LOLO-289629 format. One record per residue (C-alpha): x, y, z. Coordinates in steps of 0.02 Angstrom, whole numbers, padded with zeros to 5 digits. Each point is the difference from the previous one (the first is absolute). Layout:
N
       c1       c2       c3
        X        Y        Z
...
end
This chain:
527
       c1       c2       c3
   -01543   -00344   -01608
   -00034   -00016   -00185
   -00170   -00074   -00048
   -00084   -00072   -00153
   -00088    00165   -00038
    00039    00119   -00143
    00031    00186    00027
   -00165    00047   -00086
   -00101   -00125    00102
   -00043   -00107   -00152
    00003   -00187    00019
    00140   -00105   -00070
   -00038   -00100   -00157
   -00064   -00172    00050
    00157   -00086   -00065
    00115    00115    00099
   -00105   -00014    00157
   -00001   -00190   -00012
    00187    00000   -00029
    00038    00111    00150
   -00119   -00095    00115
    00081   -00164   -00051
    00176    00054    00046
   -00038    00120    00141
   -00022   -00128    00143
    00174   -00075   -00028
    00080    00171   -00016
   -00095    00067    00152
    00061   -00142    00110
    00179    00011   -00061
    00128    00079    00116
    00097    00055   -00153
   -00039    00174   -00069
   -00105   -00026   -00157
   -00113    00100   -00116
   -00120   -00051   -00139
   -00014    00101   -00162
   -00108   -00014   -00156
    00017    00057   -00182
    00157    00052   -00090
   -00008    00166    00094
    00035   -00098    00162
   -00147    00073    00097
    00013   -00047    00185
   -00155   -00095    00057
    00058   -00071    00165
    00152    00014    00114
    00016   -00110    00153
    00039    00071    00174
    00184   -00049   -00011
    00017    00102   -00161
   -00084    00151    00078
    00122   -00009    00147
    00153    00014   -00111
    00099    00153    00059
    00015    00058   -00181
   -00188    00013   -00026
   -00062    00181   -00018
   -00149    00045    00111
   -00170    00053   -00062
   -00004   -00072   -00176
   -00178   -00042   -00061
   -00051   -00173   -00056
    00008   -00050   -00183
    00158    00099   -00041
    00127   -00059   -00127
    00145   -00096    00079
    00121    00132   -00068
   -00071    00127    00124
    00048   -00104    00151
    00188    00023   -00017
    00108    00137   -00074
    00155   -00049   -00098
   -00046   -00184   -00025
    00023   -00007   -00189
    00081   -00172    00005
   -00148   -00069    00099
   -00127    00074   -00122
    00098   -00073   -00147
   -00010   -00171    00084
   -00189    00017    00024
   -00019    00044   -00184
    00107   -00148   -00053
   -00092   -00128    00107
   -00170    00064   -00058
    00054    00005   -00182
    00098   -00163   -00012
   -00089   -00106    00132
    00166   -00050    00084
   -00010   -00061    00180
    00093    00034    00162
    00104    00144   -00067
    00094    00103    00128
    00092    00167    00008
    00093    00092    00138
   -00066    00174    00038
    00069    00146    00101
   -00128    00128    00058
   -00013    00145    00122
   -00120   -00009    00148
   -00110    00150    00040
    00110    00035    00153
    00157    00006   -00108
    00070   -00173    00042
    00060   -00116   -00137
   -00103   -00155   -00039
    00066   -00150   -00096
   -00107   -00144   -00058
   -00019   -00142   -00122
   -00159    00007   -00103
   -00071   -00166   -00062
   -00132    00013   -00136
   -00112   -00139   -00065
   -00154    00001   -00113
   -00180   -00018    00060
   -00094   -00125   -00107
   -00188   -00017   -00014
   -00093   -00165   -00003
    00048   -00023   -00183
    00185    00031    00034
   -00007    00172   -00082
    00109    00134    00073
   -00105    00142    00075
    00114    00080    00128
    00153   -00018    00110
    00046   -00043    00179
    00148    00101    00064
    00095   -00045    00158
    00134    00114    00072
    00117   -00083    00124
    00093    00120    00114
    00188   -00030   -00024
    00059    00160    00083
    00093   -00095    00136
    00093   -00109   -00126
    00049    00150   -00105
    00058    00089    00158
    00105   -00153    00046
    00083    00003   -00170
    00036    00185    00024
    00084   -00042    00165
    00110   -00127   -00089
    00047    00132   -00128
    00043    00117    00142
    00109   -00137    00076
    00094   -00012   -00165
    00025    00188    00001
    00061   -00013    00179
    00130   -00126   -00059
    00062    00123   -00130
    00007    00139    00129
    00098   -00112    00118
    00116   -00041   -00144
    00030    00184   -00033
    00042    00025    00182
    00125   -00142   -00013
    00086    00082   -00150
    00011    00168    00087
    00072   -00082    00156
    00128   -00094   -00107
    00077    00157   -00075
    00007    00099    00161
    00149    00021    00113
    00059   -00139    00114
   -00092    00070    00150
   -00165   -00042   -00087
    00044   -00184   -00018
   -00112   -00052    00145
   -00147    00086   -00082
    00037   -00089   -00164
    00006   -00169    00088
   -00167    00036    00083
   -00080    00046   -00166
    00069   -00160   -00078
   -00074   -00103    00141
   -00169    00084   -00023
    00007   -00034   -00186
    00042   -00183    00026
   -00138   -00020    00128
   -00126    00083   -00117
    00053   -00106   -00149
   -00008   -00159    00104
   -00186    00017    00036
   -00050    00052   -00177
   -00096   -00128   -00101
    00074    00069   -00161
    00173   -00055   -00056
    00129    00140    00007
    00180    00006   -00065
    00113    00150    00032
    00146    00026   -00120
    00153    00109    00027
    00062    00137   -00116
    00099   -00125   -00105
   -00139   -00129   -00010
    00056   -00112    00142
   -00132   -00082    00110
   -00007    00092    00166
   -00154   -00078    00080
   -00138   -00126   -00040
   -00145   -00021    00120
   -00065   -00175    00047
   -00155    00017   -00110
    00111    00040   -00150
    00114   -00150    00030
   -00149   -00118    00017
   -00093    00073   -00150
    00149   -00012   -00118
    00063   -00166    00069
    00168    00074    00056
    00102   -00101    00123
    00114    00070    00135
   -00008    00160    00100
    00104    00104   -00123
   -00052   -00029   -00181
    00110    00074   -00137
   -00037    00074   -00170
    00046   -00168   -00077
   -00146   -00078    00094
   -00116    00123   -00086
    00078   -00039   -00169
   -00041   -00184    00027
   -00184    00037    00035
   -00105   -00057   -00149
   -00104    00158   -00029
   -00109    00006   -00155
   -00123    00120   -00078
   -00182   -00056   -00001
    00018   -00049   -00183
    00141   -00119    00045
    00148    00108   -00057
    00151   -00006    00119
    00022    00152    00112
    00176    00056    00045
   -00014    00063    00179
    00158    00105   -00007
   -00039    00082   -00167
   -00190    00014    00012
   -00025    00036    00186
    00159    00047    00093
    00062    00118   -00135
   -00164    00098    00011
    00008    00028    00187
    00187    00039   -00008
   -00039    00137   -00125
   -00123    00069    00127
   -00151   -00045   -00107
   -00145   -00035    00119
   -00140   -00121   -00047
   -00145   -00059    00108
   -00077   -00171   -00038
    00008    00029   -00186
    00075   -00168   -00048
   -00065   -00173    00041
    00125   -00138   -00037
    00009   -00188    00022
    00129   -00082    00113
    00033   -00183   -00043
    00067   -00092    00153
    00113   -00154   -00006
   -00142   -00112    00063
   -00107    00046   -00152
   -00114    00121    00091
   -00037    00169   -00082
   -00031    00159    00099
   -00080    00159   -00062
    00104    00146    00064
   -00042    00185   -00012
    00156    00110    00000
    00026    00175    00069
    00158    00101    00019
    00077    00167    00048
    00161    00084    00053
    00067    00116    00134
    00119    00138   -00055
    00137    00085    00100
    00027    00188    00018
    00084    00006   -00171
   -00149   -00083   -00084
    00088   -00166   -00028
   -00085   -00167    00035
    00064   -00059    00168
   -00119   -00147    00030
   -00125   -00088   -00112
   -00148   -00103    00057
   -00098   -00136   -00090
   -00165   -00064    00070
   -00089   -00163   -00044
   -00181   -00044    00034
   -00058   -00180   -00025
   -00172    00001   -00086
    00001   -00185   -00045
   -00150   -00046    00108
   -00096    00150   -00066
    00029   -00054   -00180
   -00045   -00181    00039
   -00160    00055    00087
   -00045    00112   -00146
    00022   -00145   -00120
   -00102   -00120    00107
   -00135    00132    00025
   -00015    00029   -00187
   -00015   -00187   -00031
   -00132   -00019    00136
   -00100    00151   -00059
   -00002   -00072   -00176
   -00064   -00166    00069
   -00130    00089    00108
   -00063    00099   -00149
   -00010   -00160   -00104
   -00097   -00092    00136
   -00123    00142    00025
   -00031    00019   -00186
   -00020   -00188   -00025
   -00128   -00011    00140
   -00093    00153   -00065
   -00001   -00069   -00177
   -00076   -00164    00058
   -00140    00093    00090
   -00032    00115   -00148
   -00006   -00146   -00122
   -00130   -00091    00104
   -00102    00159    00018
    00004    00029   -00188
   -00063   -00177   -00031
   -00147    00031    00116
   -00033    00170   -00077
   -00001   -00071   -00178
   -00112   -00145    00049
    00138   -00129   -00032
    00000   -00075    00173
   -00030   -00176   -00071
   -00153   -00023    00110
    00094    00022    00163
    00018    00186    00044
    00017   -00044    00185
    00163   -00091   -00037
    00069    00154   -00089
   -00063    00112    00140
    00094   -00111    00122
    00159    00023   -00104
   -00024    00188    00004
   -00024   -00003    00189
    00156   -00106    00026
    00102    00113   -00114
   -00058    00157    00090
    00036   -00082    00169
    00174   -00042   -00061
    00027    00180   -00057
   -00062    00063    00168
    00122   -00116    00088
    00145    00062   -00107
   -00047    00182    00028
   -00013   -00025    00187
    00170   -00083    00004
    00079    00145   -00095
   -00082    00129    00114
    00046   -00095    00158
    00183   -00018   -00053
    00006    00184   -00047
   -00068    00041    00173
    00134   -00110    00081
    00139    00078   -00104
   -00058    00171    00062
    00027   -00059    00179
   -00182   -00026    00047
   -00083   -00153    00076
   -00139   -00095   -00086
   -00173    00053    00059
   -00090   -00146    00081
   -00184   -00038    00031
    00017   -00106    00157
   -00128   -00125    00059
   -00018   -00174    00073
    00049   -00136   -00124
    00069   -00177   -00008
    00173   -00020   -00076
   -00034   -00184   -00038
   -00160    00042   -00095
    00092    00134   -00099
    00139   -00123   -00046
   -00131   -00126   -00054
   -00081    00131   -00114
    00169    00033   -00081
    00026   -00186   -00028
   -00173   -00016   -00080
    00038    00144   -00118
    00166   -00077   -00052
   -00071   -00175   -00021
   -00084    00044   -00165
    00170    00037   -00076
    00116   -00117    00095
   -00108   -00152    00041
    00026   -00049    00181
    00185    00046    00018
   -00029    00117    00148
   -00022   -00089    00168
   -00064    00078    00163
    00069   -00058    00168
    00001    00057    00181
   -00139    00068    00110
   -00185   -00024   -00039
   -00041    00180    00045
    00110    00151    00038
   -00103    00156    00034
    00066    00177    00020
   -00028    00183   -00040
    00074    00030   -00172
   -00043    00071   -00171
   -00071   -00151   -00089
    00022    00075   -00174
    00183    00045    00022
    00037   -00166    00087
   -00080   -00096   -00144
    00104    00095   -00128
    00160   -00031    00098
   -00029   -00188    00017
   -00052   -00009   -00184
    00162    00089   -00052
    00107   -00121    00101
   -00093   -00155   -00063
    00004    00059   -00181
    00187    00032    00011
    00027   -00173    00074
   -00096   -00081   -00143
    00090    00105   -00130
    00180   -00016    00062
   -00004   -00164    00095
    00037   -00174   -00067
   -00120   -00047   -00140
   -00139   -00116    00060
    00057    00005    00182
   -00131    00045    00131
   -00005    00171    00082
   -00039   -00009    00186
   -00089    00139    00095
    00013   -00020    00189
   -00101    00107    00122
    00054    00000    00183
   -00040    00099    00157
    00090    00044    00161
   -00064    00093    00152
    00007    00171   -00082
    00048   -00026   -00183
   -00055   -00094   -00155
    00108   -00056   -00145
   -00033   -00063   -00176
    00148   -00083   -00086
    00007   -00041   -00187
    00130   -00133   -00048
    00056   -00067   -00167
    00138   -00117   -00056
    00118    00049   -00138
    00154    00108   -00032
    00043    00113    00147
    00003    00189   -00007
    00183    00058    00001
    00051    00083    00166
    00055    00158   -00090
   -00178    00020   -00069
   -00094   -00035    00162
    00040    00167    00083
   -00064    00103   -00147
   -00145   -00109   -00055
   -00134    00105    00088
    00050    00162   -00090
   -00112    00061   -00145
    00040   -00067   -00174
    00132   -00122    00068
   -00004   -00182   -00053
    00117   -00143    00042
    00130   -00031   -00134
   -00050   -00183   -00007
   -00179    00051   -00042
    00059    00118   -00137
    00120   -00130   -00071
   -00141   -00129   -00001
   -00103    00109   -00117
   -00144    00021    00123
   -00094    00163   -00025
   -00046    00109    00148
   -00017    00179    00060
    00115   -00010    00150
   -00135    00081    00109
   -00087   -00146    00087
    00125   -00022    00141
    00007    00189    00025
   -00187   -00006    00034
    00019   -00151    00117
    00134    00092    00101
   -00109    00157    00008
   -00152   -00103    00053
    00101   -00079    00142
    00064    00169    00063
   -00173    00080   -00010
   -00067   -00139    00113
    00145    00020    00123
    00078   -00163   -00058
    00144   -00057   -00108
    00043   -00118   -00142
    00145   -00123    00006
    00090   -00094   -00139
    00094   -00164    00016
    00073   -00080   -00156
    00126   -00141   -00026
    00030   -00142   -00123
   -00038   -00129    00134
   -00160    00073    00074
   -00072    00100   -00144
   -00074    00174    00020
   -00119    00060    00137
   -00078    00172    00019
   -00082    00028    00170
   -00123    00141    00032
   -00010    00028    00188
   -00134    00115    00074
   -00061    00048    00174
   -00171   -00072    00040
   -00069    00176    00015
    00072    00131   -00118
   -00101    00146    00067
    00134    00062    00124
    00125    00006   -00144
   -00097    00124   -00107
    00065    00176   -00020
   -00117    00136    00066
   -00097    00096   -00132
end
């Protein structure tokens, strides 16, 4: 395991040692592979156990080596480290492909963020490498499936030009091709030698909005395809003519498909052809992949990351301003008040950082780590109400049991209830009370947070717990938010062995219910 020691045995400069010791506990506890570096040379000062267990890690490297010596052929990753250290950008990521010492391929996503000292000066970096080998392998299997389709298509062509006695074999190949196309998630259209539509799989008909079992070329002409800059795209001239000439292209073009209901889909096009024995195009194939949700998520993520950066910088600026007043002796006779502001600002920054790290852990497929102990859910809810009262008067009301004790993580439970109550105050009817109800059954406890006001649309409810997702009504209402609070609430419930439920209607308002077993210890994963 890497340590905080240099190769020559000298001690780290005080500033670097303080910096590493400040961040090391969080990195050491993290189940995500992470390493801490200092200086623009990216000298490794600490790597947590998860990082050292990465299959791509070379054995026997000494402590204090430059990060560039850990991996061979990772130029893109080193360029990202240089950029983050030089420009101070946050949460930058890059995909890397490396070779393990045993010869296997390793694929990962590296996330790099700056390490700031107590004066918000950049002194080093924290690098996390998430193992995405399985996802990359899955995409490779999809690509192989597409190649299998082409091979089956070639078999179909060969069978079609054979003698009559091979007709049964041709029919069997056609059936295999149809079965394979039916289960593909990509849209596929097969065209004959003269451009006629031979076959369209179900995914293709649904993606392009084609009706009927046997679409024609006229149906494709009526599709409103456009380039990303808004220019019309002629499917026959710009797509079909390419594949009919035998010109292959693989996901080179992303186009927009405007549907009659006003919706717009982002479609990535691919195409290729199968030639007969004389070299002439016998069949042409066009493939469509719908990347609309990917583009929407990218847009929402960019918006949320901008808001997160703004919130972190605003909070840091408030703390630094108060500290500067104290340092310059301009505290107006009340330095304790300014110190209190600094403490609140730093606590807020710590809360934001913990939320980001927790959501990143959940997105990587891990559970939240819990520090379980005996606590009272009613007392925790009352603490949340007291904290909110200074900003929202007495709008939050507590009902239900007088005491509900269990074995939970008090810190995570407090954050979850606070997220739900804050959302209810933010998005509920203005001035209306928010009711927190704590109840208990024989083996479970539940805390429900209810608010009156506009309901959450049903189409938003199923996706509301995903990272960076916010209800359209909230976005339309101009309310700012990260889209991460409910992701944390859902992760908190699962980590305790519980669940979170949502009920929302115009008549009854909106209620989020966090339901937990009275003892969460049996639901913890070993290790």
